[in-house]
VEXMI-554219 format. One line per 3 residues: number of its first residue (from 1); their letters; for each residue x, y, z of C-alpha. Coordinates in nm, 2 decimals. Example, Ala and Ser with C-alpha at 12.3 -4.5 7.8 and 13.67 -1.06 7.14 Angstrom:
BEGIN
1> AS> 1.23,-0.45,0.78 ~ 1.37,-0.11,0.71
This chain:
BEGIN
1> MRT> 9.79,4.73,8.72 ~ 9.56,4.63,9.01 ~ 9.31,4.91,9.16
4> STF> 9.41,5.00,9.48 ~ 9.25,4.90,9.82 ~ 9.12,5.27,9.83
7> WRN> 8.94,5.30,9.52 ~ 8.80,4.91,9.53 ~ 8.65,4.96,9.88
10> SWF> 8.56,5.34,9.86 ~ 8.21,5.53,9.72 ~ 8.45,5.64,9.43
13> SAL> 8.39,5.26,9.30 ~ 8.02,5.31,9.22 ~ 8.05,5.62,9.02
16> PWV> 8.11,5.63,8.67 ~ 8.48,5.71,8.58 ~ 8.39,5.99,8.35
19> LLP> 8.26,6.17,8.68 ~ 8.60,6.15,8.85 ~ 8.77,6.44,8.69
22> AIG> 8.49,6.68,8.76 ~ 8.47,6.57,9.12 ~ 8.85,6.64,9.14
25> MLI> 8.80,6.99,9.04 ~ 8.52,7.07,9.25 ~ 8.74,6.94,9.54
28> ALL> 9.02,7.17,9.42 ~ 8.77,7.47,9.43 ~ 8.68,7.41,9.75
31> LLI> 9.00,7.39,9.90 ~ 9.07,7.72,9.74 ~ 8.73,7.87,9.89
34> VPR> 8.77,7.78,10.21 ~ 9.05,7.91,10.42 ~ 9.33,7.71,10.51
37> EGR> 9.45,7.69,10.87 ~ 9.69,7.98,10.97 ~ 9.57,8.17,10.61
40> HVV> 9.28,8.32,10.79 ~ 9.18,8.53,11.12 ~ 8.89,8.61,11.29
43> AYC> 8.82,8.95,11.39 ~ 8.56,9.10,11.61 ~ 8.51,9.46,11.49
46> ALD> 8.28,9.74,11.65 ~ 8.39,10.00,11.36 ~ 8.11,10.06,11.10
49> EGF> 8.15,9.74,10.83 ~ 8.16,10.00,10.56 ~ 8.47,10.22,10.74
52> SQP> 8.63,9.87,10.84 ~ 8.58,9.64,10.55 ~ 8.79,9.82,10.30
55> VFE> 9.10,9.79,10.56 ~ 9.03,9.42,10.60 ~ 9.06,9.38,10.19
58> EFT> 9.38,9.55,10.17 ~ 9.51,9.37,10.45 ~ 9.39,9.03,10.26
61> RQT> 9.60,9.17,9.94 ~ 9.88,9.25,10.09 ~ 9.90,8.93,10.28
64> GIT> 9.67,8.64,10.16 ~ 9.52,8.65,10.46 ~ 9.15,8.62,10.46
67> VLG> 8.97,8.80,10.75 ~ 8.64,8.64,10.87 ~ 8.48,8.94,11.04
70> KFD> 8.18,8.96,11.27 ~ 8.04,9.30,11.34 ~ 7.81,9.45,11.59
73> TES> 7.46,9.66,11.50 ~ 7.44,10.02,11.55 ~ 7.25,9.98,11.91
76> TKT> 7.48,9.74,12.06 ~ 7.79,9.91,11.94 ~ 8.11,9.78,12.10
79> VGL> 7.91,9.62,12.41 ~ 7.77,9.31,12.21 ~ 8.09,9.20,12.10
82> TQA> 8.26,9.27,12.42 ~ 7.97,9.05,12.58 ~ 8.04,8.79,12.32
85> IFA> 8.41,8.78,12.40 ~ 8.34,8.73,12.80 ~ 8.06,8.49,12.71
88> ERA> 8.36,8.29,12.46 ~ 8.66,8.33,12.72 ~ 8.65,7.92,12.79
91> QPR> 8.69,7.86,12.45 ~ 8.75,8.18,12.24 ~ 8.63,8.20,11.88
94> CDV> 8.78,8.56,11.83 ~ 9.16,8.61,11.74 ~ 9.14,9.01,11.69
97> FWN> 8.91,9.27,11.85 ~ 8.94,9.56,11.68 ~ 8.70,9.82,11.89
100> NEI> 8.57,10.17,11.78 ~ 8.67,10.28,12.16 ~ 8.86,10.18,12.43
103> VNT> 8.70,10.16,12.77 ~ 8.52,9.82,12.68 ~ 8.90,9.72,12.56
106> LRL> 9.01,9.80,12.93 ~ 8.72,9.59,13.08 ~ 8.87,9.30,12.89
109> DQA> 9.21,9.37,12.98 ~ 9.12,9.40,13.39 ~ 8.96,9.05,13.30
112> GLL> 9.26,8.95,13.20 ~ 9.13,8.82,12.86 ~ 9.40,8.98,12.63
115> DAY> 9.70,8.86,12.51 ~ 10.03,9.04,12.51 ~ 10.17,9.14,12.19
118> HAA> 10.44,9.40,12.16 ~ 10.39,9.54,11.77 ~ 10.67,9.66,11.62
121> GAS> 10.52,9.97,11.53 ~ 10.35,10.05,11.85 ~ 10.67,10.29,12.00
124> AFP> 10.55,10.54,11.76 ~ 10.24,10.64,11.91 ~ 10.20,10.89,12.23
127> KQY> 10.23,10.66,12.56 ~ 9.88,10.73,12.63 ~ 9.74,10.53,12.35
130> RST> 9.94,10.20,12.40 ~ 9.94,9.95,12.69 ~ 10.29,9.92,12.86
133> GGT> 10.19,9.54,12.89 ~ 10.13,9.54,12.54 ~ 9.74,9.38,12.55
136> WHG> 9.63,9.66,12.36 ~ 9.73,9.93,12.13 ~ 9.54,10.26,12.03
139> FAA> 9.48,10.43,11.67 ~ 9.26,10.62,11.47 ~ 9.07,10.85,11.68
142> RAR> 8.74,11.02,11.68 ~ 8.59,11.35,11.89 ~ 8.28,11.34,12.07
145> VLI> 8.12,11.66,11.92 ~ 7.80,11.86,11.89 ~ 7.64,11.88,11.53
148> VNT> 7.44,12.17,11.51 ~ 7.18,12.24,11.22 ~ 7.24,12.62,11.11
151> ELV> 6.89,12.67,10.97 ~ 6.75,12.59,11.32 ~ 7.00,12.78,11.54
154> AVG> 7.17,13.11,11.49 ~ 7.52,13.19,11.52 ~ 7.48,13.35,11.85
157> DRP> 7.26,13.07,12.00 ~ 7.49,12.78,11.88 ~ 7.57,12.55,12.19
160> NSI> 7.92,12.55,12.33 ~ 7.89,12.27,12.58 ~ 7.77,11.94,12.67
163> FDL> 7.55,12.11,12.95 ~ 7.38,12.28,12.65 ~ 7.20,11.95,12.58
166> VDP> 7.04,11.99,12.95 ~ 6.94,12.33,12.88 ~ 6.55,12.37,12.89
169> VWK> 6.54,12.59,12.62 ~ 6.64,12.31,12.38 ~ 6.40,12.06,12.55
172> NKV> 6.29,11.78,12.30 ~ 6.49,12.00,12.03 ~ 6.85,11.81,12.10
175> GIA> 6.93,11.43,12.08 ~ 7.19,11.17,12.22 ~ 7.25,10.82,12.13
178> KPL> 7.11,10.54,12.41 ~ 7.39,10.56,12.65 ~ 7.41,10.18,12.68
181> AGT> 7.67,10.10,12.41 ~ 7.93,10.26,12.16 ~ 8.13,10.60,12.27
184> TAS> 7.83,10.74,12.44 ~ 7.86,10.47,12.70 ~ 8.21,10.55,12.70
187> HAA> 8.15,10.88,12.77 ~ 7.92,10.86,13.00 ~ 8.17,10.61,13.20
190> CLF> 8.47,10.86,13.16 ~ 8.23,11.11,13.29 ~ 8.18,10.90,13.63
193> AAW> 8.54,10.89,13.64 ~ 8.60,11.26,13.59 ~ 8.28,11.39,13.80
196> GKD> 8.20,11.12,14.04 ~ 7.90,10.92,14.06 ~ 7.64,11.19,14.23
199> RTE> 7.73,11.48,13.97 ~ 7.70,11.24,13.71 ~ 7.39,11.10,13.76
202> EFF> 7.23,11.40,13.81 ~ 7.37,11.53,13.49 ~ 7.23,11.19,13.29
205> RQL> 6.89,11.21,13.46 ~ 6.84,11.61,13.35 ~ 6.97,11.46,12.97
208> RAN> 6.68,11.21,13.01 ~ 6.45,11.45,13.04 ~ 6.55,11.70,12.83
211> ARV> 6.65,11.53,12.52 ~ 6.58,11.27,12.24 ~ 6.70,10.93,12.29
214> MAG> 6.83,10.77,11.95 ~ 6.93,10.42,11.84 ~ 7.32,10.57,11.78
217> NKQ> 7.51,10.84,11.69 ~ 7.45,10.80,11.31 ~ 7.09,10.84,11.39
220> VAR> 7.15,11.17,11.58 ~ 7.34,11.30,11.29 ~ 7.11,11.23,11.05
223> SVA> 6.79,11.40,11.25 ~ 6.99,11.70,11.32 ~ 7.10,11.74,10.92
226> RGE> 6.73,11.66,10.84 ~ 6.61,11.94,11.07 ~ 6.44,11.69,11.31
229> LAF> 6.66,11.83,11.59 ~ 6.84,12.14,11.66 ~ 7.17,12.01,11.78
232> GLT> 7.27,11.69,11.92 ~ 7.57,11.48,12.05 ~ 7.73,11.26,11.83
235> DTD> 8.12,11.14,11.67 ~ 8.31,11.33,11.43 ~ 8.30,11.03,11.17
238> DAI> 7.89,11.03,11.20 ~ 7.88,11.43,11.19 ~ 8.13,11.49,10.88
241> IEV> 7.93,11.25,10.64 ~ 7.63,11.50,10.70 ~ 7.86,11.80,10.65
244> EQG> 8.02,11.66,10.35 ~ 7.70,11.59,10.20 ~ 7.62,11.95,10.19
247> YPV> 7.35,11.94,10.46 ~ 7.31,12.24,10.66 ~ 7.47,12.17,10.99
250> TIV> 7.79,12.25,11.13 ~ 8.01,12.08,11.39 ~ 8.12,12.23,11.74
253> YPD> 8.38,12.11,11.94 ~ 8.25,12.14,12.29 ~ 8.38,12.27,12.63
256> QAD> 8.69,12.49,12.51 ~ 8.65,12.78,12.75 ~ 8.89,12.78,13.06
259> GQL> 8.73,12.58,13.34 ~ 8.55,12.39,13.11 ~ 8.62,12.00,13.04
262> GTM> 8.77,12.00,12.68 ~ 8.64,11.81,12.41 ~ 8.67,11.39,12.42
265> FIP> 8.88,11.21,12.18 ~ 8.83,10.84,12.19 ~ 9.04,10.61,12.00
268> NTV> 9.01,10.29,11.82 ~ 9.18,9.99,12.01 ~ 9.29,9.66,11.85
271> SII> 9.39,9.36,12.07 ~ 9.47,9.00,12.06 ~ 9.24,8.77,12.27
274> KGA> 9.41,8.52,12.50 ~ 9.39,8.19,12.35 ~ 9.33,8.29,12.00
277> RHT> 9.37,8.00,11.74 ~ 9.54,8.20,11.49 ~ 9.82,8.39,11.65
280> EAA> 10.06,8.45,11.39 ~ 9.78,8.57,11.14 ~ 9.65,8.77,11.43
283> QQL> 9.96,8.94,11.50 ~ 10.00,9.04,11.13 ~ 9.66,9.20,11.14
286> VDF> 9.75,9.43,11.47 ~ 10.04,9.50,11.29 ~ 9.86,9.63,10.96
289> LIS> 9.59,9.81,11.16 ~ 9.84,10.05,11.34 ~ 10.05,10.10,11.06
292> PTV> 10.07,10.47,10.87 ~ 9.87,10.30,10.58 ~ 9.57,10.23,10.77
295> EGM> 9.56,10.57,10.98 ~ 9.57,10.73,10.62 ~ 9.32,10.53,10.46
298> LAT> 9.08,10.60,10.77 ~ 9.20,10.98,10.79 ~ 9.11,11.02,10.39
301> GPS> 8.80,10.79,10.40 ~ 8.46,10.90,10.48 ~ 8.49,10.85,10.85
304> AQI> 8.75,11.13,10.87 ~ 8.96,10.94,11.16 ~ 9.24,11.14,11.34
307> PLN> 9.58,10.98,11.31 ~ 9.75,10.93,11.64 ~ 10.11,10.82,11.50
310> PSV> 10.30,11.14,11.44 ~ 10.47,10.99,11.12 ~ 10.13,10.97,10.91
313> EQL> 10.11,11.26,10.68 ~ 9.77,11.28,10.55 ~ 9.56,11.59,10.72
316> PRV> 9.25,11.51,10.90 ~ 8.94,11.68,10.78 ~ 8.85,11.74,11.15
319> ETP> 9.01,11.91,11.46 ~ 9.26,11.70,11.67 ~ 9.39,11.74,12.03
322> RTV> 9.66,11.97,11.84 ~ 9.42,12.19,11.76 ~ 9.16,12.21,12.01
325> RAM> 9.17,12.14,12.38 ~ 9.13,11.75,12.46 ~ 8.96,11.65,12.76
328> EVD> 9.19,11.48,13.02 ~ 9.07,11.12,13.05 ~ 9.17,10.85,13.26
331> FEA> 9.07,10.54,13.07 ~ 9.17,10.32,13.31 ~ 8.95,10.45,13.59
334> AAK> 8.64,10.48,13.37 ~ 8.69,10.10,13.29 ~ 8.67,10.04,13.66
337> QWN> 8.36,10.27,13.65 ~ 8.17,10.07,13.39 ~ 7.96,9.85,13.61
340> TAA> 7.83,10.13,13.83 ~ 7.76,10.36,13.49 ~ 7.60,10.07,13.32
343> EFL> 7.37,9.99,13.58 ~ 7.25,10.34,13.64 ~ 7.22,10.40,13.28
346> RQE> 7.02,10.08,13.24 ~ 6.76,10.21,13.50 ~ 6.74,10.55,13.35
349> FAT> 6.74,10.49,12.98 ~ 6.64,10.11,12.90 ~ 6.28,10.20,12.80
352> AD> 6.40,10.52,12.61 ~ 6.28,10.57,12.25
């Protein structure tokens, strides 16, 4: 039998024949390791990797689709990934954006960068947590809360409003995350939409003068738990960790009295990027993320997130819009206020420590 032209003319012909089986095994192994086209999906994820990675692993276990995740740092939460998607708009690298809030998702939607996908499970969610056009889906919310050190603040002196953060009595004893990224920036944009420019700018000027500014919500919660701050503004997922680790802290859901704003609840959101390369896998990941399975995982996991699908049976370990008064938020209006809010906040807080 004659040797084929391929073998006679290729570099294989220069190798000892005894090595060919080993080379064949190596090639087969590489084919198993490198995801095949259509069997992986690229996900940009703003939720902490420690909370989201187990979800991705369960998705892979159930579907065989590998999730190639890109995560944000604590100091650039949400904004860094959003800016990357804007920068890559001509040649998208991201298939699915799992945002840990909603305002920046709406910015992408208003710029026409999100693809429509009407997920089968979306109809179970309240209307305010899903796009009518199918461009984004909300799930698994967190609340913006005050975490209070019970050894430093007597029961009768505990704060009950975000306005306590600007009370001179607590000067340099309270903390916030730098409001340039993540849920703190989204919270600010929502206040711009609710209060208007002048009132909101005055509030944040007072806040800058009164509070210590930290890298992120996690740092605020830790500083309160360790007695470096009396109280601070953070998210329930960061606060509950300190509570359950046994630190002397409690969670206060602010602005519950008549005439006050109510507590702000911010959902996670998931979207498919327009021009995504792995559309079918992206759709499967969206279906999975808004499923009762995932909301149950996030509710019972360390982040104690709040299910928005009424069919989820797991009881959250934090308060929900069913148990405390929630702030009425126009997220679409907040997204439109983003640039105005961001420009002002950069000027006020860019040099904050």
